[in-house]
C-alpha positions in Angstrom: 86.6 140.1 150.7 87.2 141.4 154.2 85.3 144.4 155.4 86.9 146.8 157.8 85.6 147.0 161.3 83.3 150.1 161.9 83.0 151.2 165.6 80.0 153.0 166.7 80.5 154.8 170.0 77.3 156.1 171.6 77.7 158.5 174.6 74.6 158.9 176.7 73.3 160.4 179.9 69.9 159.4 181.2 68.8 158.1 177.8 67.0 154.9 178.9 63.9 155.9 176.9 65.8 156.3 173.7 68.7 153.9 173.6 66.7 150.9 172.7 65.6 152.4 169.3 69.1 153.5 168.6 70.6 150.0 169.2 67.8 148.3 167.2 68.6 150.7 164.3 72.3 149.8 164.4 71.4 146.1 164.4 69.4 146.5 161.3 72.3 147.9 159.3 73.4 145.7 156.4 77.1 146.3 156.9 78.5 143.1 158.3 81.4 144.2 160.5 80.1 146.6 163.2 80.9 146.9 166.9 78.9 149.1 169.2 80.2 150.7 172.3 77.8 152.4 174.7 79.2 154.8 177.4 76.5 155.8 179.9 77.2 158.7 182.2 74.5 157.9 184.8 
């Protein structure tokens, strides 16, 4: 069974202290077909 792609788009500005925990949390998800896009505005 094919699972649809889920895109997670994270927009940030000066979030260096917090982005790591966010990305780790996304990696731990059980859904198999996720893409993560991070847009950093400085």
